[in-house]
C-alpha positions in Angstrom: 217.2 18.2 122.3 215.2 19.7 119.3 212.9 20.8 121.5 216.0 22.8 123.5 217.1 24.6 120.8 213.5 25.5 119.5 213.1 27.2 123.2 216.3 28.5 123.3 215.9 30.2 119.8 212.0 31.5 120.8 214.0 33.1 124.1 216.5 34.8 122.1 214.0 35.8 119.7 212.0 37.5 122.6 214.8 39.4 124.2 216.0 40.6 120.8 212.6 42.1 120.3 212.6 43.6 123.4 216.0 45.0 122.9 214.6 46.7 119.8 211.7 48.3 121.4 213.6 49.6 124.2 214.2 53.6 124.0 217.6 53.5 125.9 220.1 53.6 123.6 223.1 52.2 125.6 221.7 49.7 127.9 221.4 51.9 131.1 218.8 51.7 134.1 215.4 53.7 133.2 215.0 54.3 136.5 218.4 56.7 136.9 219.5 59.9 135.0 223.3 60.0 135.3 224.4 64.3 135.2 227.5 65.7 134.9 227.6 69.2 135.9 229.3 71.9 138.3 230.3 71.6 142.0 229.9 73.5 145.4 227.0 75.7 145.8 225.5 74.4 142.3 225.7 70.9 143.4 224.0 72.0 146.8 221.2 73.8 145.4 220.5 71.6 142.1 220.6 68.5 144.1 217.7 70.3 146.7 215.9 72.4 144.2 216.3 70.0 141.1 216.8 66.7 142.0 215.0 65.7 144.7 211.7 66.6 143.9 212.3 65.3 140.2 212.8 61.6 141.8 209.7 62.4 143.8 207.5 63.3 140.9 208.9 60.5 138.8 210.8 58.0 140.4 213.7 58.5 138.1 216.9 58.7 140.7 219.6 61.2 139.6 223.1 60.3 139.9 224.7 63.8 139.6 228.8 64.0 139.5 230.6 67.6 139.8 232.9 67.4 136.4 234.8 70.8 136.6 233.7 73.4 133.7 231.4 73.2 130.8 234.3 72.8 127.8 235.4 70.0 130.4 232.2 68.2 130.1 231.8 68.7 126.7 235.3 67.6 126.1 234.5 64.5 127.9 231.6 63.8 125.2 233.9 64.7 122.2 236.3 62.3 123.7 234.1 59.3 124.2 232.1 60.1 120.4 229.2 60.9 122.2 229.4 58.4 124.7 230.9 59.1 128.0 228.8 57.7 130.5 226.4 60.1 131.4 223.1 61.1 130.0 223.0 64.9 130.5 225.5 67.4 131.0 225.4 71.1 132.1 227.3 73.3 129.7 226.6 76.7 128.3 225.1 77.8 124.7 229.0 77.8 123.3 229.1 73.8 123.9 225.3 73.3 122.8 226.7 75.2 119.6 229.8 73.1 119.2 227.9 69.8 120.0 225.9 70.9 116.8 228.8 70.9 114.7 230.4 68.1 115.6 227.0 66.2 115.8 227.4 64.8 119.0 224.7 65.9 121.2 221.0 64.9 121.0 218.2 66.5 118.8 216.1 68.7 121.5 212.4 69.4 119.8 209.5 70.6 121.2 207.6 67.0 120.3 210.7 65.3 122.8 210.2 68.6 125.2 207.2 70.0 125.1 208.0 73.2 127.5 210.7 74.1 125.2 207.8 76.3 123.3 207.8 78.6 126.5 211.4 79.7 126.0 211.4 83.0 124.1 213.0 83.0 120.3 216.1 85.0 121.4 217.0 81.9 123.7 215.9 78.9 121.2 218.2 79.9 118.9 221.0 79.7 121.3 220.3 76.0 121.2 221.1 74.7 117.6 218.3 72.6 118.3 220.4 69.9 120.4 219.7 71.3 123.6 218.1 73.9 126.1 218.6 77.1 128.1 217.6 76.6 131.6 218.9 80.1 133.2 220.4 83.2 131.8 223.0 84.9 134.1 224.7 88.3 133.5 228.1 89.6 133.7 228.1 92.2 136.7 230.2 94.4 138.4 231.0 93.3 141.7 232.4 96.3 144.3 233.8 96.4 147.8 230.6 98.4 149.3 232.9 100.2 151.9 234.6 101.9 149.2 231.7 103.2 147.0 228.8 105.2 148.5 227.2 104.6 145.3 227.3 101.6 143.0 229.6 102.4 140.4 228.0 103.3 136.9 230.6 102.1 134.7 233.0 99.5 133.3 235.8 102.2 133.5 235.9 102.0 137.4 238.4 99.3 137.1 240.8 101.7 135.6 240.2 104.4 138.3 243.7 105.0 140.1 241.5 104.8 143.1 240.8 101.0 142.7 243.2 99.6 140.1 245.2 98.1 142.4 242.7 95.6 144.0 240.9 94.8 140.8 240.5 90.5 139.3 241.2 90.0 135.4 239.6 86.4 134.6 241.5 84.6 132.1 239.6 84.0 129.0 240.0 79.7 129.4 236.8 81.0 131.8 234.0 82.1 129.9 233.8 85.1 132.4 237.0 86.3 130.8 235.8 86.8 127.0 232.7 88.4 128.7 235.0 91.1 130.2 237.5 91.3 127.9 234.8 92.1 125.1 233.2 94.5 127.2 236.8 96.1 128.1 237.0 96.3 123.8 233.7 98.0 123.8 234.9 101.0 125.8 237.3 102.4 123.2 235.3 101.2 120.1 235.9 97.6 119.8 233.8 94.6 120.3 234.0 90.9 119.1 235.1 92.0 115.8 237.9 94.1 117.1 239.2 92.9 120.5 242.6 94.8 120.4 241.2 97.5 122.5 239.8 95.5 124.9 243.5 93.6 124.9 245.2 97.0 125.5 243.4 97.8 128.6 243.8 94.3 130.1 247.6 95.3 129.7 247.5 98.6 131.1 245.0 97.2 134.4 247.6 94.3 134.4 250.2 96.7 135.7 248.1 97.2 138.8 245.7 94.2 139.5 245.3 92.7 142.4 245.2 88.9 140.5 244.6 86.8 137.5 241.9 84.1 138.4 241.3 81.2 136.5 237.8 80.8 137.4 235.2 82.6 139.0 236.1 80.9 142.5 239.6 82.5 142.4 237.9 85.5 143.4 235.9 84.4 146.7 239.5 84.3 148.7 239.5 88.4 148.2 236.1 88.7 149.0 236.4 87.0 152.5 239.9 88.8 153.1 238.2 91.9 151.6 241.4 93.2 149.5 239.7 93.3 146.2 238.0 96.1 145.3 236.0 95.8 141.8 235.4 93.0 139.5 233.8 91.5 136.5 231.4 88.6 137.7 228.3 86.2 137.1 225.1 87.8 139.3 224.2 84.2 140.3 227.6 83.8 142.5 227.5 87.2 142.9 224.3 87.2 144.8 225.5 84.3 147.3 228.6 86.7 148.1 226.8 89.5 148.3 224.4 87.8 151.2 228.0 86.8 153.4 230.5 89.3 152.5 231.1 93.2 152.5 230.6 93.0 148.5 227.7 93.9 146.0 227.1 93.9 142.6 225.4 96.4 139.5 224.8 96.4 136.2 227.0 99.3 134.5 225.2 101.5 132.2 227.2 100.2 129.1 225.1 96.8 129.6 226.1 93.6 129.7 227.0 90.2 128.6 224.5 86.9 128.4 226.0 83.7 130.2 223.5 81.3 129.2 222.8 78.0 131.1 222.4 74.9 128.8 221.6 71.4 129.1 222.9 69.1 126.6 222.3 65.2 126.4 225.3 63.0 124.5 224.2 61.5 121.2 224.9 58.1 122.1 223.3 58.7 126.2 221.8 55.5 127.6 218.6 56.8 129.2 217.1 60.0 126.2 213.9 59.1 127.7 214.7 60.2 130.9 217.0 63.0 129.9 214.1 64.8 128.0 211.7 64.2 130.9 214.1 65.7 132.8 215.1 69.1 130.9 210.9 69.5 130.3 210.2 69.4 133.6 213.1 71.7 134.2 211.5 74.3 131.8 208.1 74.3 133.4 207.0 78.1 135.2 207.0 76.5 138.7 210.5 75.0 138.7 211.8 77.8 137.0 210.5 80.2 139.2 212.2 78.2 142.1 215.7 77.6 140.2 216.1 81.3 139.7 215.3 82.3 143.4 217.5 79.9 144.7 220.6 80.5 142.3 219.9 83.8 141.7 219.3 83.3 138.3 217.1 84.6 135.4 214.8 82.1 134.3 214.8 80.7 130.8 211.2 81.3 130.7 209.8 85.2 131.0 205.9 86.1 132.3 207.2 84.7 135.7 206.4 86.7 139.1 209.4 87.2 141.0 209.9 89.8 144.2 210.9 93.5 142.7 213.9 93.3 144.9 214.8 90.1 142.8 213.9 91.2 139.4 215.9 94.6 139.9 219.4 92.5 139.7 218.6 89.7 137.7 217.4 89.1 133.6 213.7 88.1 134.6 211.5 90.0 132.0 211.2 90.0 128.0 212.5 93.6 127.8 215.4 92.7 129.6 216.0 89.8 127.8 215.9 91.7 124.6 218.5 94.4 125.6 221.3 91.9 127.4 224.0 90.9 124.7 224.8 87.6 123.4 228.3 86.6 122.1 228.0 85.4 118.6 229.2 81.5 119.7 231.2 81.1 116.2 233.6 83.7 116.6 233.9 82.8 120.6 234.7 79.3 119.5 236.6 80.1 116.6 239.3 82.9 118.4 238.6 81.6 121.9 242.4 80.0 122.0 244.0 82.6 120.3 242.6 85.4 122.6 243.8 83.1 125.6 247.4 83.1 124.1 247.0 87.0 123.6 245.5 87.8 127.4 249.0 85.5 128.4 250.8 88.2 126.5 248.6 90.7 128.1 249.5 90.2 131.8 252.8 88.7 131.9 
């Protein structure tokens, strides 16, 4: 009996020491990484261009779930106090900012992710120490080719009587709506600190606009039917539909805002080591270039070679990155609910 008890204690101590030496924090399988991200074409491209090659290289399997918007994914992290049941989430820099304040996202450093050192300082400053930026999109002006012999050159074209009846006004619940509102405000001397000129323009345009989509996918039916004239869009999705519809896109002369695709690790994720390996892989030059070309976005790493036609429409150089505007996340986060209410008043 005494011998049995001693053996049991020894086995228990061995198991305890093994558990203490493990780098996993939640008991997940070290050879599997659970990721939540966007659906539709994003998921298809992600699985082909990122997940499958990563598994081939490392042996770590990816379990991917399409789970809605970035804000919804962060809401799940917050509700679960940093242990939502997945190891990594595709989000934006706004969620990284919120996660740093809430202390619900794991730290990301060059020690854990060596390729983070390749990312320009302007983008690294927008990770707040708790994630990485893996791609850079910009808000562009999507327009119906048949209506424009030459691409429109200003956001003001949306208010032109010839085109305003086919415009789309995006809800600021979607980040595209926030950037569109800020761009509208800047046309009349406003901006992120004075958004009233933007809402005044939205109110004026709402009298004629074709629709007020909740999300970017809501614009697709209007492109397929050819009823939309022009509207703000993100260049990644814009490039996809420029190939399949009679629409194209341009960057207006007033410049534009960046939407920063980001990756965050929940603070209590089970497989942090695998998550760090994955994001380091995504920041490698080869993968950055492959993802940019496949999803039609700018890379987070500059100095890569791209075809001239692609480079002309996306943020691919340090010079273009310097010029693109990045909205202050603290201001956006603090005001987004109020902006949503103000937007609803303007469009009703």
